[in-house]
C-alpha atoms as a printed R data frame, in Angstrom:
    type eleno elety resid chain resno       x       y       z
1   ATOM     1    CA   UNK     A     1  10.373  -0.699  12.309
2   ATOM     2    CA   UNK     A     2   7.898   1.347  10.924
3   ATOM     3    CA   UNK     A     3   5.940  -1.073   8.726
4   ATOM     4    CA   UNK     A     4   3.430  -0.187   5.380
5   ATOM     5    CA   UNK     A     5   0.250   0.699   6.534
6   ATOM     6    CA   UNK     A     6  -2.929   0.625   4.234
7   ATOM     7    CA   UNK     A     7  -5.992   3.147   5.338
8   ATOM     8    CA   UNK     A     8  -8.928   3.824   4.016
9   ATOM     9    CA   UNK     A     9 -10.573   7.041   1.600
10  ATOM    10    CA   UNK     A    10 -13.361   7.245  -0.994
11  ATOM    11    CA   UNK     A    11 -14.062   8.135  -4.269
12  ATOM    12    CA   UNK     A    12 -15.855  11.424  -4.832
13  ATOM    13    CA   UNK     A    13 -16.746  11.921  -8.739
14  ATOM    14    CA   UNK     A    14 -15.653  10.685 -11.942
15  ATOM    15    CA   UNK     A    15 -15.579  12.001 -15.115
16  ATOM    16    CA   UNK     A    16 -15.349   8.843 -17.219
17  ATOM    17    CA   UNK     A    17 -14.851  11.284 -20.761
18  ATOM    18    CA   UNK     A    18 -11.642  13.076 -19.219
19  ATOM    19    CA   UNK     A    19 -10.234  10.100 -17.511
20  ATOM    20    CA   UNK     A    20 -10.579  12.310 -14.404
21  ATOM    21    CA   UNK     A    21 -11.132  10.520 -10.598
22  ATOM    22    CA   UNK     A    22 -11.558  12.725  -7.960
23  ATOM    23    CA   UNK     A    23 -11.503  11.794  -3.986
24  ATOM    24    CA   UNK     A    24  -9.866  11.056  -0.744
25  ATOM    25    CA   UNK     A    25  -7.265   8.712  -0.309
26  ATOM    26    CA   UNK     A    26  -7.786   9.172   3.399
27  ATOM    27    CA   UNK     A    27  -9.944  10.818   6.333
28  ATOM    28    CA   UNK     A    28  -9.220  12.669   9.472
29  ATOM    29    CA   UNK     A    29 -10.226  12.595  12.665
30  ATOM    30    CA   UNK     A    30 -11.968   8.940  12.677
31  ATOM    31    CA   UNK     A    31 -10.638   5.808  14.511
32  ATOM    32    CA   UNK     A    32 -10.116   3.145  12.184
33  ATOM    33    CA   UNK     A    33  -9.633  -0.741  12.243
34  ATOM    34    CA   UNK     A    34  -6.332  -0.335  13.517
35  ATOM    35    CA   UNK     A    35  -7.179   1.657  16.508
36  ATOM    36    CA   UNK     A    36  -5.331   4.308  14.717
37  ATOM    37    CA   UNK     A    37  -6.106   8.072  13.787
38  ATOM    38    CA   UNK     A    38  -4.458  10.055  11.336
39  ATOM    39    CA   UNK     A    39  -4.284  13.500  11.654
40  ATOM    40    CA   UNK     A    40  -5.227  17.013   9.879
41  ATOM    41    CA   UNK     A    41  -1.028  18.080   8.703
42  ATOM    42    CA   UNK     A    42  -0.151  14.212   8.686
43  ATOM    43    CA   UNK     A    43   0.881  14.560   4.538
44  ATOM    44    CA   UNK     A    44   1.649  17.836   4.867
45  ATOM    45    CA   UNK     A    45   5.498  17.288   4.277
46  ATOM    46    CA   UNK     A    46   5.418  14.331   2.044
47  ATOM    47    CA   UNK     A    47   3.119  16.322  -0.256
48  ATOM    48    CA   UNK     A    48   5.466  18.793  -1.073
49  ATOM    49    CA   UNK     A    49   8.762  16.605  -0.793
50  ATOM    50    CA   UNK     A    50   7.173  13.858  -2.548
51  ATOM    51    CA   UNK     A    51   4.354  14.905  -3.895
52  ATOM    52    CA   UNK     A    52   4.823  14.696  -8.203
53  ATOM    53    CA   UNK     A    53   6.171  10.874  -7.276
54  ATOM    54    CA   UNK     A    54   2.575   9.947  -5.837
55  ATOM    55    CA   UNK     A    55   0.673   7.803  -8.285
56  ATOM    56    CA   UNK     A    56  -2.490   6.728  -8.741
57  ATOM    57    CA   UNK     A    57  -2.480   2.194  -8.618
58  ATOM    58    CA   UNK     A    58  -4.490  -0.630  -8.476
59  ATOM    59    CA   UNK     A    59  -4.915  -2.378  -5.211
60  ATOM    60    CA   UNK     A    60  -1.710  -1.311  -3.467
61  ATOM    61    CA   UNK     A    61   0.229  -3.385  -6.830
62  ATOM    62    CA   UNK     A    62   2.873  -1.037  -8.765
63  ATOM    63    CA   UNK     A    63   2.761  -2.852 -11.769
64  ATOM    64    CA   UNK     A    64  -0.891  -1.865 -12.154
65  ATOM    65    CA   UNK     A    65  -0.622   1.903 -12.346
66  ATOM    66    CA   UNK     A    66  -3.895   3.631 -13.723
67  ATOM    67    CA   UNK     A    67  -3.040   7.566 -13.696
68  ATOM    68    CA   UNK     A    68  -0.949  10.408 -12.464
69  ATOM    69    CA   UNK     A    69  -1.847  13.065  -9.623
70  ATOM    70    CA   UNK     A    70  -3.311  16.590 -11.016
71  ATOM    71    CA   UNK     A    71  -3.991  17.613  -7.665
72  ATOM    72    CA   UNK     A    72  -3.059  16.222  -4.253
73  ATOM    73    CA   UNK     A    73  -3.787  18.568  -1.459
74  ATOM    74    CA   UNK     A    74  -5.059  18.093   2.066
75  ATOM    75    CA   UNK     A    75  -8.644  19.780   3.210
76  ATOM    76    CA   UNK     A    76 -10.395  19.727   6.203
77  ATOM    77    CA   UNK     A    77 -12.026  16.148   5.374
78  ATOM    78    CA   UNK     A    78  -8.526  14.375   4.439
79  ATOM    79    CA   UNK     A    79  -6.224  14.019   2.174
80  ATOM    80    CA   UNK     A    80  -7.898  14.776  -1.575
81  ATOM    81    CA   UNK     A    81  -6.914  14.126  -4.632
82  ATOM    82    CA   UNK     A    82  -7.644  14.433  -8.497
83  ATOM    83    CA   UNK     A    83  -6.293  11.689 -10.928
84  ATOM    84    CA   UNK     A    84  -5.845  11.759 -14.662
85  ATOM    85    CA   UNK     A    85  -6.517   8.215 -15.849
86  ATOM    86    CA   UNK     A    86  -4.858   7.499 -19.573
87  ATOM    87    CA   UNK     A    87  -7.940   5.571 -22.157
88  ATOM    88    CA   UNK     A    88  -5.528   2.663 -21.847
89  ATOM    89    CA   UNK     A    89  -7.627  -0.588 -22.092
90  ATOM    90    CA   UNK     A    90  -6.804  -0.839 -18.523
91  ATOM    91    CA   UNK     A    91  -7.732   2.601 -17.254
92  ATOM    92    CA   UNK     A    92 -10.964   2.532 -19.362
93  ATOM    93    CA   UNK     A    93 -11.890  -0.592 -18.212
94  ATOM    94    CA   UNK     A    94 -10.908   0.415 -14.456
95  ATOM    95    CA   UNK     A    95 -13.277   3.744 -15.002
96  ATOM    96    CA   UNK     A    96 -15.990   1.374 -16.274
97  ATOM    97    CA   UNK     A    97 -15.739  -0.499 -13.105
98  ATOM    98    CA   UNK     A    98 -15.507   2.516 -10.883
99  ATOM    99    CA   UNK     A    99 -18.793   3.570 -13.236
100 ATOM   100    CA   UNK     A   100 -21.015   0.890 -12.102
101 ATOM   101    CA   UNK     A   101 -19.985   0.946  -8.684
102 ATOM   102    CA   UNK     A   102 -18.245  -2.061  -8.649
103 ATOM   103    CA   UNK     A   103 -14.541   0.261  -7.362
104 ATOM   104    CA   UNK     A   104 -16.216   2.643  -5.000
105 ATOM   105    CA   UNK     A   105 -13.204   3.023  -3.008
106 ATOM   106    CA   UNK     A   106  -9.484   4.228  -1.956
107 ATOM   107    CA   UNK     A   107  -6.583   3.716  -0.228
108 ATOM   108    CA   UNK     A   108  -3.639   5.007   0.552
109 ATOM   109    CA   UNK     A   109  -0.136   3.255   1.077
110 ATOM   110    CA   UNK     A   110   2.109   5.026   3.822
111 ATOM   111    CA   UNK     A   111   4.827   4.831   6.588
112 ATOM   112    CA   UNK     A   112   4.087   6.336  10.136
113 ATOM   113    CA   UNK     A   113   6.395   8.552  10.865
114 ATOM   114    CA   UNK     A   114   5.489  10.650  13.889
115 ATOM   115    CA   UNK     A   115   3.085   8.961  15.899
116 ATOM   116    CA   UNK     A   116   1.277   9.558  19.377
117 ATOM   117    CA   UNK     A   117  -0.143   6.641  21.712
118 ATOM   118    CA   UNK     A   118  -2.798   7.967  23.842
119 ATOM   119    CA   UNK     A   119  -3.774   7.409  27.366
120 ATOM   120    CA   UNK     A   120  -7.121   5.694  25.441
121 ATOM   121    CA   UNK     A   121  -5.056   3.271  23.542
122 ATOM   122    CA   UNK     A   122  -5.573   5.043  20.320
123 ATOM   123    CA   UNK     A   123  -2.355   6.056  17.949
124 ATOM   124    CA   UNK     A   124  -2.501   9.105  16.595
125 ATOM   125    CA   UNK     A   125  -0.527   9.231  13.471
126 ATOM   126    CA   UNK     A   126   1.056  13.041  13.040
127 ATOM   127    CA   UNK     A   127   3.164  12.625   9.654
128 ATOM   128    CA   UNK     A   128   3.404   9.667   7.002
129 ATOM   129    CA   UNK     A   129   5.483   9.031   4.243
130 ATOM   130    CA   UNK     A   130   2.899   8.549   1.472
131 ATOM   131    CA   UNK     A   131   3.650   6.348  -1.750
132 ATOM   132    CA   UNK     A   132   0.461   6.097  -3.519
133 ATOM   133    CA   UNK     A   133  -3.098   5.997  -3.709
134 ATOM   134    CA   UNK     A   134  -5.050   3.090  -4.352
135 ATOM   135    CA   UNK     A   135  -8.200   2.271  -6.050
136 ATOM   136    CA   UNK     A   136  -9.675  -0.952  -4.379
137 ATOM   137    CA   UNK     A   137 -12.331  -2.956  -4.215
138 ATOM   138    CA   UNK     A   138 -12.259  -3.433  -0.864
139 ATOM   139    CA   UNK     A   139 -10.523  -0.760   1.244
140 ATOM   140    CA   UNK     A   140  -7.581  -2.629   2.912
141 ATOM   141    CA   UNK     A   141  -5.800  -2.190   6.470
142 ATOM   142    CA   UNK     A   142  -2.873  -3.900   7.358
143 ATOM   143    CA   UNK     A   143  -4.573  -6.622   9.284
144 ATOM   144    CA   UNK     A   144  -6.559  -7.520   5.921
145 ATOM   145    CA   UNK     A   145  -3.424  -7.507   3.398
146 ATOM   146    CA   UNK     A   146  -1.569  -9.242   6.182
147 ATOM   147    CA   UNK     A   147  -4.456 -11.925   5.694
148 ATOM   148    CA   UNK     A   148  -4.535 -12.129   2.445
149 ATOM   149    CA   UNK     A   149  -0.708 -12.841   2.391
150 ATOM   150    CA   UNK     A   150  -1.533 -15.811   4.692
151 ATOM   151    CA   UNK     A   151  -4.474 -17.230   2.651
152 ATOM   152    CA   UNK     A   152  -1.944 -17.858   0.139
153 ATOM   153    CA   UNK     A   153  -1.294 -21.810  -0.748
154 ATOM   154    CA   UNK     A   154   3.119 -21.071  -0.385
155 ATOM   155    CA   UNK     A   155   4.042 -17.680   1.135
156 ATOM   156    CA   UNK     A   156   7.471 -18.170  -0.097
157 ATOM   157    CA   UNK     A   157   5.948 -18.568  -3.529
158 ATOM   158    CA   UNK     A   158   3.893 -14.793  -3.237
159 ATOM   159    CA   UNK     A   159   6.932 -13.100  -1.786
160 ATOM   160    CA   UNK     A   160   9.484 -14.917  -4.341
161 ATOM   161    CA   UNK     A   161   6.968 -13.634  -7.300
162 ATOM   162    CA   UNK     A   162   6.674 -10.335  -6.178
163 ATOM   163    CA   UNK     A   163  10.257 -10.155  -5.260
164 ATOM   164    CA   UNK     A   164  10.968 -11.702  -8.913
165 ATOM   165    CA   UNK     A   165   8.714  -8.905 -10.465
166 ATOM   166    CA   UNK     A   166  10.898  -6.328  -8.879
167 ATOM   167    CA   UNK     A   167  14.236  -7.550  -9.985
168 ATOM   168    CA   UNK     A   168  12.975  -7.592 -13.869
169 ATOM   169    CA   UNK     A   169  11.128  -3.880 -13.987
170 ATOM   170    CA   UNK     A   170  14.780  -2.840 -12.088
171 ATOM   171    CA   UNK     A   171  17.068  -4.757 -14.684
172 ATOM   172    CA   UNK     A   172  15.262  -2.692 -17.532
173 ATOM   173    CA   UNK     A   173  16.840   0.173 -16.903
174 ATOM   174    CA   UNK     A   174  15.737   3.558 -17.207
175 ATOM   175    CA   UNK     A   175  14.539   3.770 -13.917
176 ATOM   176    CA   UNK     A   176  12.687   7.458 -13.317
177 ATOM   177    CA   UNK     A   177  12.500   9.207  -9.667
178 ATOM   178    CA   UNK     A   178   8.676   8.189  -9.373
179 ATOM   179    CA   UNK     A   179   9.374   4.549 -10.219
180 ATOM   180    CA   UNK     A   180  12.016   4.330  -7.781
181 ATOM   181    CA   UNK     A   181   9.658   5.732  -5.468
182 ATOM   182    CA   UNK     A   182   7.406   3.299  -5.947
183 ATOM   183    CA   UNK     A   183  10.089   0.524  -5.945
184 ATOM   184    CA   UNK     A   184  10.640   1.466  -2.352
185 ATOM   185    CA   UNK     A   185   7.558   1.470  -1.422
186 ATOM   186    CA   UNK     A   186   7.019  -2.192  -2.817
187 ATOM   187    CA   UNK     A   187  10.148  -3.317  -0.861
188 ATOM   188    CA   UNK     A   188   9.004  -1.787   2.345
189 ATOM   189    CA   UNK     A   189   5.876  -3.123   2.039
190 ATOM   190    CA   UNK     A   190   7.367  -6.692   1.808
191 ATOM   191    CA   UNK     A   191   9.623  -6.400   4.499
192 ATOM   192    CA   UNK     A   192   6.873  -5.653   6.533
193 ATOM   193    CA   UNK     A   193   4.503  -8.688   5.283
194 ATOM   194    CA   UNK     A   194   7.851 -11.117   5.762
195 ATOM   195    CA   UNK     A   195   8.486  -9.484   9.291
196 ATOM   196    CA   UNK     A   196   4.768  -9.949  10.219
197 ATOM   197    CA   UNK     A   197   4.557 -13.688   8.496
198 ATOM   198    CA   UNK     A   198   7.395 -14.613  10.313
199 ATOM   199    CA   UNK     A   199   5.926 -13.416  13.757
200 ATOM   200    CA   UNK     A   200   2.792 -15.073  12.767
201 ATOM   201    CA   UNK     A   201   4.584 -18.469  12.095
202 ATOM   202    CA   UNK     A   202   6.485 -18.082  15.584
203 ATOM   203    CA   UNK     A   203   2.952 -17.170  17.298
204 ATOM   204    CA   UNK     A   204   1.672 -20.893  15.550
205 ATOM   205    CA   UNK     A   205   4.714 -22.455  16.838
206 ATOM   206    CA   UNK     A   206   3.914 -21.782  20.456
207 ATOM   207    CA   UNK     A   207   0.307 -22.149  20.319
208 ATOM   208    CA   UNK     A   208   0.191 -25.960  18.049
209 ATOM   209    CA   UNK     A   209   2.557 -28.390  16.434
210 ATOM   210    CA   UNK     A   210   2.024 -28.383  12.978
211 ATOM   211    CA   UNK     A   211   3.862 -30.083  10.203
212 ATOM   212    CA   UNK     A   212   7.657 -28.084   9.295
213 ATOM   213    CA   UNK     A   213   7.675 -26.653   5.463
214 ATOM   214    CA   UNK     A   214  10.421 -28.575   3.655
215 ATOM   215    CA   UNK     A   215  13.779 -27.478   3.857
216 ATOM   216    CA   UNK     A   216  13.769 -26.025   0.237
217 ATOM   217    CA   UNK     A   217  10.424 -23.908   1.289
218 ATOM   218    CA   UNK     A   218  12.522 -22.423   4.866
219 ATOM   219    CA   UNK     A   219  16.016 -21.933   3.167
220 ATOM   220    CA   UNK     A   220  13.905 -19.824  -0.143
221 ATOM   221    CA   UNK     A   221  11.993 -17.635   2.553
222 ATOM   222    CA   UNK     A   222  14.716 -17.148   5.171
223 ATOM   223    CA   UNK     A   223  17.173 -16.509   1.760
224 ATOM   224    CA   UNK     A   224  14.467 -14.164   0.689
225 ATOM   225    CA   UNK     A   225  13.870 -12.259   4.266
226 ATOM   226    CA   UNK     A   226  17.679 -11.809   4.744
227 ATOM   227    CA   UNK     A   227  18.133 -10.068   1.668
228 ATOM   228    CA   UNK     A   228  15.433  -7.933   1.937
229 ATOM   229    CA   UNK     A   229  16.539  -6.427   5.436
230 ATOM   230    CA   UNK     A   230  20.274  -6.438   4.862
231 ATOM   231    CA   UNK     A   231  20.067  -5.071   1.736
232 ATOM   232    CA   UNK     A   232  17.459  -2.804   1.729
């Protein structure tokens, strides 16, 4: 399964008065912590087909939109963007944190479409589906995101809360193409996290004995897991 990945980028410039943020969602040619290299051209098709749907959000959370893309393109360095941030309370706070260097990195939420494993053990990603670009306090990769989820007191609570938030958004209706695109991203991310979590649980059972979760918790987690994979 092509899971959602998070790849590091950088901030380049901020115009606080106009609410403009410039930066890179990801950088080409460098080996990241997942032993991946994103190649130039990997974003070309997704920009053409869905570039107008890509939003600027906070910490890969679709319930915390920051702004919209004015420009989105590839250059020799990486995936470049110019985002427009409305003067909402949240938007102003984010710009203030950027101004003082509290938030100074970006990260993309992508799904690999075409990739190739090299003889050197490095995976070269040649095409991706881009869902969003996030302003982040620390640029996350896939492993870091999984650790964050597993650090929650109850994994099933985490999945349930995020899934229920999506249901509330959907029930409100009036879904635009852009919002549907972000909901698709969130669902794909949850599927990736649940699949990885179940793999870790299986590994833990082999390595050491542990007290099982209550029947209620196990049923709830399995129910969400099965619904996600069968319906989406």
